[in-house]
C-alpha positions, 0 to 999 in steps of 0.5 A: 238189826235184828236181836239174833243179830245183835246177839250174834255180834255180842257173842262173837266179840267176847268169843274173838276177845277170848280167842285173842287172849288164849291164841293172841297173847303167846304171840304178844309174848314171842319177843320175851320168849325168843330173847329168854331161850336159845333157838333151839328151845325155842325150837323144843317148844313148838315140838311139844305144843305141836305134841300137846295139840295131838295129845288133846284131839285123841284124848278128847276122843271127838266128845269137844267138837261133836257136842256142839251138834248134837246138843241141839237135838230134841230127844231129850234123853241126849241131853241127859247123856251129856254128863255122862259122855264127859265123865267117860271121856276123862275116865278112858283118856286119864287111863290111856294117859298114865299107860303111856307116861307109865310105859315111857321107859320103853320108849323114851330112848326111841324118840328122846334120846336126851333128857330134856327132850323126854321131859318136854313130850311128857309134859306135852302129853299131859297138857293134851289131857288137860286141854281136851277136857278143857275143850269139853267144858268150853264146849258146854259153855258154847252151847249153852251160850255162857259165854262169861264163863267161856271168857273166864276160862280162856283168860285164866289160861292163857294169864296163869299160863303165861306168867307161870311158863315165862317166870319158869322158863327162867329156871328150866327153858322149853321144859318149864314154858311148857310146865306153865302151859300146863298150870294155866290149862289145869286151873281153867279146867277145873273153873269150867268143871266146878263151875258148871257142875257135871254130875257125877253119870255114866249110863249113856243113852243112844251112844252108838251114834254119838261115838259114831259122829265123834269117831269121825271128828277124832279122824279129822282133826287127827289129820288136821293136826297133820296139815297143821302142825307136821310140818315143824316135826319135818323142818326139824328134821330136814333144818334142824331145832333152830330152824323150827324154832324161827319158822313157828314164831312166823307161822304163829303171825302169819295164821292170826287172821285165821283165829280171827276167823274161828272166833267168828265162827264160835258165835255164829255156829251154836245159833247156825245148828239152832236154827230150823230155817232150812231153806236159809240153811241151804241158801248160806254158801251162795250169799256169804261166800264171795263177800266173805272170801273178798274180804279175808283175801284183802286182809291177808294181803295186808298181813303179807304187805306188813309181814317185815314190820311183825317180824321186827315187833315179835321176833327181830333176831329172826332171819331174812326169811321170816317174812316170806314165810308169813306172807306165804302162810297168811294165805291160808286165811284165804281160803277157810272161809270156803271151808268154814261155811261147808263145814258149818252145814255138812256139821249141821247135816252130821255129816263129819264123814266128807270133811274126815275125808277132805281133811286126810287128803288135804293133810296127805297133799301136805305130807307129800309136798314138805318131803320133796320140797323141803330138801330142795328150796328150804324152809319156804316150802314149808310155808308153800305146803302149808297155803297149797294144801288149805286151797286144796281142802277148801276146794274139797270140802266146796265141792262136798257141801253141794249135797247139802246147800245151794252153790251156784256155778256164779260163786264158785268162779268169783271165789276162786278168781278171788283166790288166784288173785290173792296168791299171785299177790301175795307171792308176789308181795313174798319176793319182795325186799322187806328191810330198810325203806322197803320195811317201811313202804310195805307197812304203808300198803298195808294200812292203806289195803285195810283202809281200803277194805273198811271203806269198801265193807262201809258202803256196801253195808250202806247200800244194802240198808237202804236198798233195803228201807 
């Protein structure tokens, strides 16, 4: 194994650990949270987190996403511009937060007729601003490959946020939990800003190109928020806060594999951007698309099979449909490898525009399906809309990346076959019973699927090692 491969594996393990702690700890505390809060308060937490994610994108101005690519340019003046970019983002977004919070008496009555909802939204906005600053600090740590700092920041955010949040939730419900999340993110952001010692600077070299590149990221991630989060608002509007609380729990569990994929992406993308081997970059999708998709589709099927057990562990009071939602939502991970690979190549060519347009189309599809189907078939429609929209997003990105990479027809056809087979199997699993003997039968089947997947990967690696020897 080459030194680069070892470095990617080592850093990938750290990023995975950080992601598991940062995003997995909220999943682990779900059993406690669902017992401490009434279902309507769980729905308020889901709403607050959705609003804070949107606010972090808008307040971040795209800097936390663009910085990972632009820092690898050769121009030294761009490297010197990053302190100015960081401080400008903090200043402009901080001013925007003050304006929005100060005008709360004007808009609070429209979106928050009760005091609790108003407090939830204000804390969510503040959390979004802090998360945008923390996101930039994490991006700087990634680009400089300071994986230790990345790990410390994410662990502090998760641990402090959950401990304080659960403690305050006892007193103030959803408002207290979100306030604890705000405290954890704030401590993490201060650590990152202090250790990385971002010097005070305001002048920005080559600002137009940086702003243009960042602006497409803002548009892309706002539409991605619509794709990922808006279903919760629509579910609440049609079905109520109690239903959206249960849906939120099932959605978080179902997207667990996607979090692992994102952690792996965090490890190798900075190295991919730094590489000067253009031929290897052009051949990335032709080499990796099929095996990557096959492994992830298999693990996604295992999650669908194990959904009843996951519900019993995470939220035993969840309704019967929660396991079906997990099975369908897990399909999002099946389509994700194509999206991640294509986006890496397009961002390497500074083409954030194509990804943004593809995301906007997919978000529009998700919105349309949610509004059309939820009133007629219920909450499972939100899961169907998410899975189908992610398939659309991945297909559009695969089509767009052909300008920059070799994407032969055969890998695309094989990947399409994997998608169709995985979709049919997961939908079939979603309609199976989930209680009694079926629970343990599905759990055993999930374990068998994981074992077969691991064995197949091990055999393939052995075969490849012998062939290259």
